[in-house]
C-alpha positions as CSV (number, residue, x, y, z in Angstrom):
1,X,0.0,0.0,0.0
2,X,1.3,3.5,-0.9
3,X,0.2,7.0,0.1
4,X,0.8,10.5,-1.1
5,X,1.7,13.1,1.5
6,X,1.1,16.7,0.5
7,X,3.1,19.1,2.7
8,X,2.0,22.6,3.6
9,X,0.6,23.9,0.3
10,X,-0.8,27.0,2.1
11,X,-1.3,30.6,1.2
12,X,1.5,32.0,3.3
13,X,4.0,29.8,1.5
14,X,2.9,31.0,-2.0
15,X,3.6,34.2,-3.8
16,X,2.2,37.1,-1.8
17,X,2.2,35.1,1.4
18,X,4.0,36.0,4.6
19,X,6.7,33.4,4.1
20,X,6.8,33.3,0.4
21,X,8.5,30.3,-1.3
22,X,9.6,31.4,-4.8
23,X,7.3,29.7,-7.4
24,X,5.4,28.0,-4.5
25,X,2.1,28.1,-6.4
26,X,3.6,26.0,-9.2
27,X,3.4,22.9,-7.1
28,X,-0.4,23.0,-7.1
29,X,-1.1,21.5,-10.6
30,X,1.6,18.8,-9.9
31,X,-0.2,17.9,-6.6
32,X,-3.6,17.8,-8.3
33,X,-2.3,15.4,-11.0
34,X,-0.4,13.3,-8.4
35,X,-3.5,12.9,-6.2
36,X,-5.3,11.1,-9.1
37,X,-2.7,8.3,-8.9
38,X,-3.2,7.4,-5.3
39,X,-6.1,5.8,-3.3
40,X,-4.8,7.4,-0.1
41,X,-3.8,11.1,0.1
42,X,-3.0,12.9,3.3
43,X,-1.9,16.5,3.9
44,X,0.1,18.4,6.5
45,X,-0.8,21.9,7.5
46,X,1.3,24.4,9.4
47,X,-1.0,25.7,12.2
48,X,0.7,28.0,14.6
49,X,-0.7,29.9,17.5
50,X,0.0,33.7,17.2
51,X,2.4,33.5,20.2
52,X,4.6,30.9,18.6
53,X,8.2,31.0,19.7
54,X,9.5,30.7,16.1
55,X,8.1,34.1,15.1
56,X,10.6,36.9,15.2
57,X,7.8,39.3,16.2
58,X,7.5,37.5,19.5
59,X,11.2,38.3,20.4
60,X,12.1,42.0,21.1
61,X,14.9,43.2,18.8
62,X,15.0,40.0,16.8
63,X,14.5,39.8,13.0
64,X,13.5,37.0,10.7
65,X,16.6,34.9,9.9
66,X,18.1,35.3,13.4
67,X,18.9,32.1,15.2
68,X,17.9,31.6,18.9
69,X,17.6,28.7,21.4
70,X,14.0,27.7,21.8
71,X,13.2,25.0,24.4
72,X,16.7,23.5,23.9
73,X,16.5,23.5,20.1
74,X,18.3,25.8,17.7
75,X,15.6,27.8,16.1
76,X,15.6,30.1,13.0
77,X,13.2,33.0,13.5
78,X,10.5,33.4,10.8
79,X,8.0,36.1,9.9
80,X,4.5,35.3,11.4
81,X,2.9,32.8,9.1
82,X,0.2,30.2,9.0
83,X,-1.5,31.5,12.2
84,X,-4.4,29.3,13.2
85,X,-7.6,30.4,11.5
86,X,-6.0,33.0,9.3
87,X,-6.2,33.2,5.5
88,X,-2.5,32.5,5.3
89,X,-2.9,29.2,7.0
90,X,-5.6,28.0,4.5
91,X,-4.7,25.7,1.7
92,X,-4.1,27.4,-1.6
93,X,-7.2,28.0,-3.8
94,X,-7.0,25.6,-6.7
95,X,-5.6,22.7,-4.6
96,X,-8.0,19.8,-4.7
97,X,-8.5,19.3,-1.0
98,X,-11.5,17.1,-1.6
99,X,-9.0,14.2,-2.1
100,X,-7.4,14.6,1.3
101,X,-8.4,11.6,3.5
102,X,-7.0,13.3,6.5
103,X,-5.1,16.5,7.4
104,X,-2.4,16.6,10.1
105,X,-1.7,19.9,11.7
106,X,1.8,20.8,13.0
107,X,3.5,23.6,14.9
108,X,0.7,24.0,17.4
109,X,2.9,24.1,20.5
110,X,4.2,27.6,21.0
111,X,7.3,26.2,22.7
112,X,8.7,24.2,19.8
113,X,8.6,24.3,16.0
114,X,7.6,21.4,13.8
115,X,9.0,21.3,10.3
116,X,8.3,17.6,9.8
117,X,4.7,16.3,9.2
118,X,5.5,13.4,11.6
119,X,7.1,15.0,14.7
120,X,8.1,18.3,16.3
121,X,11.7,19.4,15.9
122,X,12.7,17.8,19.2
123,X,11.0,14.5,18.4
124,X,9.1,14.8,21.6
125,X,5.6,14.6,20.2
126,X,4.1,12.9,17.1
127,X,1.5,14.5,15.0
128,X,-0.2,11.1,14.4
129,X,0.7,10.9,10.7
130,X,3.1,8.0,11.1
131,X,0.7,5.9,13.2
132,X,-2.2,6.7,10.8
133,X,-0.2,5.5,7.8
134,X,0.9,2.4,9.5
135,X,-2.7,1.6,10.6
136,X,-3.7,1.9,6.9
137,X,-1.1,-0.6,5.9
138,X,1.1,1.9,4.1
139,X,4.6,0.8,3.3
140,X,5.6,3.3,0.7
141,X,5.1,7.1,0.7
142,X,5.5,9.8,-1.9
143,X,6.1,13.3,-0.5
144,X,5.7,16.7,-2.2
145,X,5.0,20.3,-1.2
146,X,6.6,23.3,0.5
147,X,9.2,24.0,1.3
148,X,11.7,21.5,-0.1
149,X,14.6,22.5,2.2
150,X,12.6,22.6,5.4
151,X,9.2,20.9,5.9
152,X,9.6,18.5,3.0
153,X,13.1,17.5,3.9
154,X,12.3,16.8,7.6
155,X,9.2,14.9,6.7
156,X,11.2,12.7,4.3
157,X,13.9,12.1,6.9
158,X,11.3,11.1,9.5
159,X,9.4,8.9,7.0
160,X,12.7,7.0,6.3
161,X,13.4,6.7,10.0
162,X,9.9,5.2,10.6
163,X,10.7,2.6,7.9
164,X,8.7,3.8,5.0
165,X,10.1,3.4,1.5
166,X,10.1,7.1,0.7
167,X,10.0,9.0,-2.6
168,X,10.4,12.7,-3.1
169,X,8.3,14.1,-6.1
170,X,10.9,16.7,-7.0
171,X,8.9,18.7,-9.5
172,X,6.1,19.0,-6.9
173,X,8.4,20.8,-4.5
174,X,10.0,24.3,-4.2
175,X,12.6,25.6,-1.7
176,X,13.0,28.7,0.4
177,X,16.7,28.8,-0.1
178,X,17.6,31.1,2.8
179,X,21.2,30.3,1.8
180,X,22.0,29.8,-1.9
181,X,22.0,26.0,-2.6
182,X,19.9,25.0,0.4
183,X,17.5,23.0,-1.9
184,X,20.4,21.1,-3.6
185,X,21.9,20.3,-0.2
186,X,18.5,19.0,1.0
187,X,18.1,16.8,-2.0
188,X,21.6,15.4,-1.5
189,X,20.9,14.7,2.2
190,X,17.6,13.0,1.5
191,X,19.1,10.9,-1.2
192,X,22.0,9.9,1.0
193,X,19.6,8.8,3.8
194,X,17.8,6.5,1.3
195,X,15.0,8.7,-0.3
196,X,14.2,8.0,-4.0
197,X,14.0,11.2,-6.1
198,X,11.3,11.0,-8.8
199,X,9.4,13.2,-11.2
200,X,5.6,13.2,-11.1
201,X,5.5,11.8,-14.7
202,X,7.4,8.7,-13.6
203,X,4.9,7.8,-10.9
C-alpha cells in the first residue's frame, strides 16, 4: 500500500504570502495530478498559535533569519505565518483538498517548532501521521510540497526513520533557499539517507 503526503501547500508559502516560497504556487497543478494516482492522500498543515516562539515578532529586537535557542533547540526565527484560523494558513485555492483523506496539523505548540509532518523538531511529540499511515497498511510514501529545504526535507527524513520506502516528487516541491544552494543540499541529504527522487510523470 502506498500513500501521497502533500506538505503545507498553504497561502502563506505561496507568492504574496507572509513566508513566500519562490514559485510555490507552481506545485499546485503537480499535486492535483499526483492525487489522481493514489487511493490514499493525506496532507500536513502548518497551524501556529499567534504567540509561537518561532516568530521573530515575539522576540524583542529580533528579526527573521536570526537564530535563537527555543526550548533547547536551535531555532531560525521566521515572519509570522500560518497562524491558526488565518487566510495565510488556509490551503491554496485551486488545490483539490477534496482528495485529502485526513489533514495533520503541526507547529501547534508555541514552545517548539515542527518542520516535519511526523514529529516536532525535538522528536518529543508525534502528529499522528506516522501511526495513521501504519494503521492503513502503508509501506511506501510519496512526499511533495513546500518547502523542499525545510518541511519536505524533515518529513522525508522522518518517514525514512519510521521505515517507509520514501519517494520525493521533486517537480512537486519548491525551496525557500535562505542560503543559496539549500535545496540542492536538502536533495543530497535526503538521497544519502535513502530517499528516492522521482518526477511526477514517472509515478
